[in-house]
C-alpha positions in Angstrom: 1.3 -21.3 12.4 3.2 -23.7 10.1 4.7 -21.6 7.3 3.5 -22.7 3.9 6.7 -21.4 2.1 10.3 -21.1 3.1 11.9 -18.0 4.5 12.9 -15.5 1.8 16.3 -14.4 3.0 16.6 -11.6 0.6 13.3 -10.0 1.6 14.2 -10.5 5.3 17.6 -8.8 4.8 16.1 -5.9 3.0 13.4 -5.4 5.6 16.0 -5.6 8.4 18.2 -3.0 6.6 15.3 -0.5 6.2 14.2 -0.9 9.8 17.8 -0.4 11.1 18.0 2.7 8.8 14.7 4.0 10.1 16.0 3.7 13.7 19.3 5.2 12.8 17.6 8.3 11.3 16.4 9.3 14.8 20.0 10.0 15.7 20.3 12.6 13.0 17.1 14.6 13.7 16.7 18.1 12.5 13.6 20.1 11.6 14.3 20.0 7.9 14.9 16.2 8.0 11.6 15.7 9.8 9.9 17.8 7.1 11.6 15.7 4.5 10.6 12.4 6.0 7.0 13.4 6.7 6.6 14.8 3.2 7.9 11.7 1.5 5.9 9.4 3.7 2.7 11.4 3.1 3.2 11.7 -0.6 4.1 8.0 -1.2 1.7 6.3 1.3 -1.3 8.5 0.4 -1.1 9.5 -3.2 1.1 6.6 -4.3 -0.2 3.6 -2.4 -3.7 4.6 -1.3 -4.9 6.7 -4.3 -2.8 5.0 -6.9 -2.1 1.3 -6.1 -5.3 0.6 -4.2 -8.2 2.8 -5.3 -7.1 3.1 -8.9 -5.0 0.2 -10.1 -6.6 -2.5 -7.9 -10.3 -1.5 -7.8 -10.7 1.1 -10.6 -12.8 3.3 -8.4 -12.2 6.3 -10.7 -10.7 7.0 -14.1 -7.8 9.2 -15.0 -5.4 9.8 -17.8 -2.8 7.1 -18.6 0.1 9.5 -17.7 -1.5 10.3 -14.3 -1.9 6.5 -13.7 1.8 5.9 -14.5 2.9 8.8 -12.3 0.9 7.5 -9.4 2.4 4.0 -10.0 5.9 5.5 -9.9 5.1 7.4 -6.7 3.7 4.2 -5.2 6.8 2.3 -6.1 8.7 4.5 -3.7 7.0 2.6 -0.9 9.1 -0.5 -1.7 6.0 -2.7 -1.5 6.8 -4.6 -4.7 5.9 -4.2 -8.4 2.6 -2.5 -8.9 1.3 -5.5 -10.7 2.2 -7.9 -7.9 0.8 -5.5 -5.2 -2.5 -5.3 -7.1 -2.6 -9.1 -7.7 -2.1 -9.9 -4.0 -4.8 -7.4 -3.0 -7.3 -8.8 -5.6 -6.6 -12.3 -4.2 -7.3 -11.0 -0.7 -10.7 -9.8 -1.8 -11.5 -13.0 -3.7 -10.6 -15.2 -0.7 -11.0 -12.9 2.3 -10.4 -14.9 5.5 -10.1 -18.2 3.7 -7.2 -19.8 5.5 -4.5 -20.9 3.1 -5.9 -18.8 0.3 -6.2 -15.3 1.5 -2.5 -14.1 1.4 -2.6 -12.3 4.7 -5.7 -13.2 6.8 -5.3 -13.0 10.6 -7.0 -16.3 10.8 -3.6 -17.7 9.8 -2.0 -15.8 12.7 -1.9 -12.1 13.7 1.8 -11.9 13.1 1.4 -13.7 9.8 -1.1 -11.2 8.6 1.0 -8.2 9.6 4.4 -9.1 8.0 5.3 -12.7 8.3 3.6 -13.5 5.0 6.1 -11.1 3.4 9.1 -13.0 4.5 7.6 -16.4 3.7 6.1 -15.4 0.3 4.4 -17.6 -2.2 7.1 -18.0 -5.0 4.4 -18.2 -7.6 3.5 -14.6 -7.0 6.1 -13.5 -9.5 5.1 -16.0 -12.3 3.8 -14.6 -15.6 0.9 -17.1 -15.6 -0.6 -16.0 -12.2 -0.1 -12.4 -13.1 -1.9 -13.0 -16.4 -4.8 -14.5 -14.4 -5.2 -11.8 -11.8 -3.9 -8.5 -13.4 -4.3 -8.9 -17.2 -5.3 -5.2 -17.4 -1.9 -4.2 -16.1 0.6 -6.7 -17.6 -0.8 -6.1 -21.1 0.8 -2.7 -20.8 4.6 -2.7 -21.3 5.1 -0.2 -18.5 4.0 -2.7 -15.8 6.2 -5.4 -17.2 9.4 -3.4 -16.6 11.4 -4.3 -13.5 12.9 -0.9 -13.2 9.5 0.5 -12.1 10.1 -1.3 -8.8 13.6 -0.1 -8.0 14.5 3.0 -10.2 12.3 5.5 -8.4 13.8 4.6 -5.0 17.3 4.6 -6.4 16.7 8.1 -7.9 15.3 9.5 -4.6 18.2 8.0 -2.6 20.7 9.5 -5.0 19.1 13.0 -4.8 19.0 12.8 -1.0 22.7 11.6 -0.8 23.8 14.5 -3.1 22.0 17.2 -1.2 21.9 16.0 2.3 24.3 13.1 2.7 23.5 9.8 4.5 21.2 11.4 7.1 19.0 12.6 4.3 18.9 9.1 2.8 17.8 7.7 6.2 15.1 10.4 6.6 14.0 10.6 3.0 14.0 6.8 2.2 14.6 4.4 5.1 12.2 6.0 7.6 9.3 6.7 5.1 9.5 3.2 3.6 9.5 1.5 7.0 6.6 3.7 8.3 4.7 3.0 5.1 5.2 -0.8 5.4 3.7 -0.9 8.9 0.9 1.5 7.8 -0.1 -0.9 5.0 0.5 -4.0 7.2 -1.8 -2.6 9.9 -4.6 -2.4 7.4 -4.0 -6.1 6.5 -3.9 -7.2 10.2 -5.4 -4.8 12.7 -8.5 -3.9 10.6 -9.4 -7.5 10.4 -9.1 -7.9 14.2 -10.3 -4.8 16.0 -12.8 -2.0 15.4 -16.5 -1.7 14.6 -18.5 -3.3 11.8 -21.2 -1.2 10.2 -21.8 -3.8 7.4 -22.4 -7.5 7.9 -19.8 -8.5 5.3 -18.7 -12.2 4.9 -15.3 -11.5 6.4 -13.8 -10.0 9.6 -13.2 -6.5 8.1 -13.6 -3.6 10.6 -13.4 0.2 10.8 -10.5 1.1 13.0 -10.2 4.9 13.6 -6.5 5.1 14.5 -5.4 3.0 11.5 -7.6 5.2 9.3 -5.8 8.2 10.6 -2.3 6.7 10.0 -3.3 5.4 6.6 -5.2 8.4 5.2 -8.5 6.7 5.3 -7.6 3.1 4.4 -8.5 2.0 7.9 -12.2 2.3 7.2 -11.9 -1.2 6.1 -15.4 -2.6 6.7 -16.7 0.2 4.5 -14.2 -0.8 1.9 -15.1 -4.5 2.0 -18.8 -3.6 1.8 -18.2 -2.1 -1.6 -14.6 -2.6 -2.7 -14.9 -0.6 -5.9 -15.9 2.6 -4.1 -13.3 5.4 -4.2 -14.7 6.4 -0.8 -14.0 4.3 2.2 -15.0 6.6 5.0 -18.8 6.7 4.5 -19.9 8.6 7.6 -19.2 12.3 8.0 -16.9 11.6 10.9 -14.9 9.0 9.0 -12.1 11.2 7.7 -10.9 9.8 4.4 -7.9 11.9 3.1 -7.3 9.6 0.1 -10.9 10.1 -1.1 -10.6 13.9 -0.7 -7.5 13.8 -2.9 -9.4 11.9 -5.6 -12.2 14.5 -5.3 -9.6 17.2 -5.7 -8.2 15.5 -8.8 -11.8 15.5 -10.2 -12.2 19.2 -9.6 -9.0 20.0 -11.6 -9.9 17.5 -14.4 -7.5 14.7 -13.5 -10.1 12.2 -12.4 -13.6 11.4 -13.6 -16.3 8.6 -13.2 -15.5 8.6 -9.4 -17.6 5.8 -7.9 -18.8 6.4 -4.4 -20.6 4.0 -2.1 -23.4 5.5 0.0 -24.7 4.8 3.5 
């Protein structure tokens, strides 16, 4: 496709560094480092991105205390997928203009590779503007917490420092570079693969599909046709066999009093 925006060299460099770091981690494999990497990846991609960024901040599929919301936002920021406000804005745009070429930020109709990651290295420069954030995420940017730039980089810097102190560079590779890289492709597969392959239970006005292997990798986010059928729902896997770990975590939060008004779509 013809790129609508110029290459962002900084984003490209950062992605390259993290991918190289993730590959380098494999040369320093131990059981404890594998546990570290898996634990960080699971915590950040599931509780931070899926439960926090997506089902709470973007769609408000459940309610929680403000301090819990901020904690989830900080955990999600460890995924290095941008400011919470920008992440939410892009996803809301995706739902508003799903599959509309030139408007949906990452539809496969603009190209499979574009939808997976190319849109990240040729980003729309207006995504960082206050005006567009005000339009799409007024609920977030009215809160001082979401206007702070440190929310994007401080959690990662803190984790990297802790890993470096207690485990040296190999711990940084396993505790930061590898989980971030895996988390990127996990999210990108939802953007790309679940709009290309899989089955459609609902006749939605888009190409969204349920793709079991992406759902497994993404803790339930891959039941994407169910999500597009009722985007506010905190539950994406609507059939008994559609395992939705992120939904189970929200239900667990409800049991212990950390979540309420959990909205669930039904078959």
